[in-house]
N, C-alpha and C positions, 0 to 999 in steps of 0.2 A: 469096287467100293473102297474109298480111302481108309487106311488104318487110323484108328483113334487111339492115341497114346495118352495115358494119364501120367503127367510129369510129377515126379517126386520132388519135394522141397529139399534144397541143399542145407545141410546142417553142419555143425562143427565136428571135425574128426574126433574120434574117441582116443583115449590113452594119453601117453606122455607126449606124443608128437601130434599136436592138435591144432596146428595153425596153418594158415593159407599163404601160399606163394602164387602170385600171378606172374606168369612168364609170357611176355609180349614180344612179338618179332620186331615191332617198331613203335616209337611213341605215337600214340593215338589208338593203337589196337587195344590197349588196356581199357579205354573208355568205350569203344565200340563193342567189345566182346565181354568185358567183365566188370563194367562200371557198377552195376547193381550188386554184384557179389562182393566187390571191394567195400561198398557202402555198408552192406549187411554185416560183413565180417568185422569191420571196424566197430560198428554199433554193438556187436555181440562179444567183442574182445578177442577175436582169433585171427586178425589180419597180421601177417608177418612182414609183407612188403611186396614190391613189384620189381622185377628185373627185366631189362630190355636186352634182347639178343643182339641187335645190330645198332649201328650209330645213326641210322636214318638218313644218311647223306646222299642216297640215290634218288630222293624225291625230286631233286632239281639237277638233272644231268648236265654234263659239259661245262661245269663251273671250274674255274682255276682253283688251285690248292687252297689259297687263303680264304676264298669265298666259301669253299666247301667246309673248311674247318669252322668258319663262323656259323654256317647253317647247322652243323652238328651240335655246336654249343647252344644255339638257339633252340633246337629241338629238345635238348635235355632240359632247358629252362621251361619250355612249354609243357613238357611232361610233368615237371614239378607243379606247375600251376593247375594242370588238369587233375592231378592226384589230390591236390589240396581241395579242389572243388568236390571231388568224389568222397574224400574222407571227412570233410568238414573241419579240418585242422591244417596248420601250416606244416607242409612236408619238406624234408631236406631234398637236395638234388638227388635224383634216383641213380642207382648203380646200373651201368651198362656193361655188357659182357664183351663188347669191343669187336664184334664181327662187322665186316664191311657189308653195308646194305646191298642185297641182291647178289652176294658172293658167299653163299654158305660153305662151310668146310665139309669135306666128305666124311661120312661116318668112318670111324677107326683111324682117321688121320691124327697126327700129333696134336694139332690145335683142337680137334674134336674131343680127344681124350682129356686134354687139359681143361676144356670147358665142363665136361662131365664131372671131373674131380672138383672143380670150383663150385659148381651148383650143388653137388652132394655135400660138400663142406658147409655151404650156406644153409642148406636144409637141416643139417645136424645142429648147427649153431642156433638156428631160430626155431627149432622143434617143429618143422614143417611136416604135416601129415596129409596135405592136399595141394596139388598143383593144378591151377587153371591155365590152359594154354590154347593157342590157336589150333584149329582143326587140321588134321593130316590130309583132309580132302580139299582144303582151300587151294585156290589156283594161284599160289605165289610160293616161290622156292623157299623163302625165309619162313613162311608159315608152316610149311611141311617140315623144315629142319627143326623148328622150335618144338613141334609135336614129337618128332623122333627123339629129340634131346630129352624131353620130359619123360617119355616112355623108358628111355635107357636109365635115367636117374631113378625112376621108380623101381626098375629091375635091379639096380645096384643096391637098393634099400630093402629088398626081400619082402615086399608086401607092406612095408610101413607107410608107404605113400600112395594115395589114390590120385589118378589123373582124370581130370574133366576137361573136355575140349569145347571151345566156343567157335562157331563158324562165322566168318566175316565175308569172304568173297565166294565161298562155294554155294552153288544153287541146289546141289543135290539134297533131297530130303533124307534125313537120317532118323526116321521114326523108329525108335527101338525101345525096348523095355528099360534101357539104361538112361533114359532121358531125365534130366534134372532141371530145376528152376530155382533161381534166386528170388529173394524178396523184391518187390517192385521198388524202383527208385522214386523218391519224391519228384513231383512235376518240375521240369526245368533243370534238374541237376545235370543230366547227361548233355543237354544242350549247352549249358555253360562250360562244362568240361571240354567238350569238343571245340567250342569257340576259343579256348586257350591255345589250341594247336593252330596258331595263326598262319604258320608257314604252309600248312596243308589246306587251308580254307580261303586263302587270299593270294594276291599277287605281290605280297610284301617282299618275297625273295625272287621275283621274276617268274619266267616261264617254268612250269614244272607240274608235278602231280597236284590234282585238286580232288579232295573228297567231294562226292556228290552232295549237293545242297541239302538233301533230306536225310543223309546218312546218319543213322542213330538218333535222330531227333524225336521220333515218336515212340521208340521202344522203351518200355518201363522196366521189365524184368529181363534177366539174362537166361538163355536156354542153352544148356551144355549137355554133352554126352559123356557118360562114364565109360572109360576105355581100359582102365587098369586100377 
């Protein structure tokens, strides 16, 4: 008999660190996994921002250096348009942490430690008390690395930050008592935000990765798991 889990609504963190950071492995993951939560936190006044772990440049492999650089710039602009759809306001160009797509740094490496310090400082500056990040059981190395990074940042902050994970590519059911649910997005918002990621949904940049046609188009709310 399948387990029935009552999902708890996600609310604003309490205390002085009461804002949300969305940590996305690539541009488009913020829309697929946390679009509803972004919209909710903006409406309720506790959205701090979205950081992207990688440059997104591996979605179209075997491109010469200049073309790859143009793709990376395009993906950043696409992320800005998608975030503007989700927030309902004009967003600045988002901050990227500069990892090369599909080449995560090893935990405890120099670049890993530098990123941990950078995200910890960002969280202190923006009073972050919750990080929404890709699931550690997702079947992509960057998604796993983002989850590990969020957990380490939370550990460095000694319980001041909660971590919620959103699953994108993992099929494994994670029915636990820690399940959380965002408020539903208004109809069509996620669809428009995903359409902003043109490089991932069309042949505008040639042969490469394509999001499935129906990916994220019918989901209204986000479902996340509390892990820390």
